[in-house]
C-alpha positions in Angstrom: 98.0 54.7 72.5 101.1 56.9 71.7 104.0 56.1 69.5 106.2 55.9 72.5 106.1 55.4 76.2 108.5 56.8 78.7 110.6 54.2 80.7 113.0 56.6 82.2 114.7 60.0 81.7 116.2 58.9 78.4 114.8 55.6 77.6 111.6 54.9 75.6 109.4 51.9 74.5 107.9 52.0 71.1 104.2 50.9 70.7 102.7 48.8 67.8 102.1 52.2 65.8 105.9 52.3 65.4 106.2 48.9 63.2 108.0 49.3 60.0 106.8 49.3 56.3 109.6 47.0 55.1 109.8 44.8 58.2 107.1 44.9 60.9 109.8 43.4 63.4 111.8 46.8 63.1 110.8 50.2 63.7 109.7 52.7 61.1 112.1 55.6 61.6 109.3 57.9 61.2 108.2 58.4 64.9 111.8 58.3 66.1 112.6 61.4 64.2 109.8 63.3 66.2 111.1 61.7 69.4 114.6 63.1 68.9 113.1 66.7 68.2 111.3 66.4 71.3 114.4 65.5 73.2 116.3 68.4 71.6 113.6 70.9 72.5 113.2 69.6 76.0 116.9 70.2 76.6 116.8 73.5 75.1 114.0 74.6 77.4 115.9 73.1 80.4 119.0 75.0 79.7 118.0 78.4 78.7 115.1 80.6 78.9 115.0 82.4 75.5 113.2 80.8 72.7 114.9 79.4 69.6 113.7 77.6 66.5 114.9 74.7 64.5 116.0 75.7 60.9 117.7 72.4 59.9 117.3 68.6 60.9 119.7 66.2 59.4 119.4 62.4 60.3 121.8 59.8 59.4 120.2 56.3 59.4 122.8 54.0 60.6 121.0 50.8 61.0 117.7 49.2 61.6 116.2 49.2 65.2 114.1 46.4 66.5 110.7 46.8 68.2 112.3 47.3 71.6 113.2 49.8 74.1 115.7 52.7 73.0 117.8 55.0 74.7 118.0 58.9 73.5 121.1 61.2 74.3 121.4 64.8 73.6 124.6 66.8 73.4 125.3 70.5 72.5 127.9 70.6 69.9 128.2 74.4 69.1 126.7 76.5 71.9 126.0 80.1 71.0 123.9 83.2 71.9 121.8 83.3 68.6 122.6 79.9 66.9 123.3 76.4 68.4 124.0 73.1 66.8 122.8 70.2 68.8 123.2 66.3 68.3 121.0 63.6 69.4 121.4 59.8 69.2 118.7 57.0 69.1 120.3 53.7 70.3 119.4 50.1 71.1 121.6 47.8 73.2 124.6 50.2 73.0 124.3 50.5 69.2 123.3 53.8 67.5 120.7 53.5 64.9 120.0 57.2 64.3 122.2 60.2 64.8 120.7 63.7 64.2 122.1 67.2 64.2 119.9 70.2 64.5 120.7 73.7 63.9 118.7 76.2 66.2 118.4 79.8 65.6 117.1 82.7 67.7 113.9 84.1 66.0 113.7 87.5 64.6 111.1 89.6 62.7 111.4 89.4 58.9 107.9 89.4 58.2 108.3 92.4 55.9 110.6 90.7 53.6 109.2 87.1 53.7 108.4 85.4 50.5 109.0 82.0 48.7 109.2 80.7 45.2 107.5 77.4 45.8 104.3 76.2 43.9 101.1 75.9 46.2 99.3 72.7 46.6 95.5 72.1 46.9 94.2 72.1 50.5 93.3 68.8 52.1 89.7 69.0 51.5 90.3 69.2 47.7 92.0 65.8 47.7 90.8 62.3 48.0 91.3 59.9 50.9 93.9 57.4 50.3 94.8 54.2 52.3 98.6 53.7 52.5 98.0 50.1 53.8 96.8 49.2 50.4 100.6 49.2 49.5 102.5 49.3 52.8 102.7 47.2 55.9 103.3 48.1 59.5 101.6 50.2 62.2 103.2 53.4 61.4 101.6 53.8 58.0 98.4 52.4 59.4 98.5 55.3 61.9 98.4 57.9 59.2 95.6 59.5 57.5 96.4 60.6 53.9 94.7 62.7 51.2 96.4 62.4 47.9 96.6 63.3 44.1 98.9 60.9 42.4 100.4 62.7 39.5 102.1 59.5 38.1 105.1 57.3 39.0 107.3 58.9 41.3 105.2 62.0 41.7 102.4 62.9 44.2 100.9 65.9 46.2 99.4 64.9 49.4 98.4 65.8 53.1 99.3 63.6 56.0 98.1 63.7 59.8 97.9 61.4 62.6 95.9 61.3 65.7 98.4 59.3 67.5 100.3 61.3 70.3 104.1 61.2 69.9 104.7 60.3 73.6 102.1 59.0 76.1 101.3 61.7 78.9 103.6 64.4 77.5 102.9 67.4 75.1 105.0 67.6 72.2 105.5 70.7 70.1 103.9 70.7 66.4 107.4 70.6 65.1 108.2 67.4 66.9 104.8 65.9 66.1 105.2 66.9 62.2 108.8 65.6 62.2 107.4 62.2 63.2 105.6 62.4 59.9 108.7 63.4 57.6 109.8 60.1 56.7 106.4 59.1 55.2 107.2 60.9 52.1 109.4 58.0 50.6 106.2 55.8 50.6 103.7 58.3 49.1 105.1 59.0 45.6 105.5 55.4 44.5 107.9 54.9 41.5 108.1 51.2 41.8 106.1 48.3 43.3 107.9 47.8 46.6 107.2 44.1 46.6 109.5 44.0 43.5 112.0 46.9 44.4 113.2 48.0 47.8 114.2 51.6 48.3 114.7 52.5 51.7 116.2 55.8 52.6 119.6 56.0 54.4 119.1 59.5 55.6 116.7 62.5 55.9 117.4 66.2 56.0 114.7 68.9 56.4 115.3 72.7 56.0 112.6 74.8 57.6 112.0 78.6 57.1 109.3 78.7 60.0 107.7 76.2 62.6 104.8 74.2 61.2 101.3 74.9 62.4 97.9 72.9 62.5 97.5 69.2 62.2 98.0 68.6 58.5 101.4 68.4 56.8 101.4 68.9 53.1 103.9 67.5 50.5 104.8 67.9 46.9 107.1 64.9 46.3 109.2 63.7 43.4 111.0 60.3 43.5 114.0 59.6 41.3 115.9 56.5 40.7 119.3 56.6 38.9 120.8 53.9 36.7 123.3 52.7 39.3 121.4 51.8 42.4 121.0 55.4 43.9 117.9 57.3 44.5 116.3 60.7 45.7 113.0 61.6 47.3 112.8 65.3 47.3 109.8 67.2 49.1 108.4 70.6 49.4 106.6 70.5 52.6 103.5 72.9 53.5 101.1 73.5 56.3 97.7 75.1 55.7 99.4 78.5 55.6 101.7 77.8 52.8 105.1 76.2 52.0 107.4 75.9 55.2 110.5 74.0 53.8 112.1 71.1 52.0 112.9 67.4 52.8 115.4 65.2 51.0 115.9 61.5 51.4 119.0 59.6 49.8 117.7 56.0 48.7 119.4 52.7 48.2 117.5 51.1 45.2 117.7 47.3 45.3 115.5 45.4 42.9 
């Protein structure tokens, strides 16, 4: 069973693997983030023949979405020959739950000057398996395979993968499949017991320097709670070839 089943050209039904960690009657937004990338990439392939790659994904989480059919819409906001800005929305019953904007760029060869300043993390086989359902509810977290090193409250290094397809009967890119795992970061470096403190994120921004490869997505994550109800989950993300970008999530912290 996949995360979603297609009901029409722009309508999708979530499966049990999408149920949320805070409330199982609502969707975990993780799979939706991947579905929106798939929609943007499908639209790109339909309207132009030259390849482009995603450099930034910015999601605004406007409200919870029930475990029910949703509609996805895609619009090109800023067309261009080498750079485009595309917007996608994820709606239920005419109400938008997620709004995403994606910057896409034409790829060019910069291998001769490539480099990064991020710290490496141990590979998956050097971390112990960890079951996220010991802390979190819902089908989404149950669908994830995790290998993790916990470095104390609010800090973890870990690898995540899933064997659940993004969309039944359709091939999705590695970028779309990995985007469906981006939002897992907020639950992997636990700063406070989630039965005592709720800290859902209200947005997510991912910046990528190259498309991800392989099945595993690695994270070096730090969670910060401020003194006035605000929080931040910040991650450097990796595949098995090395660092590939960053993810930031703004939190509302509610004891």
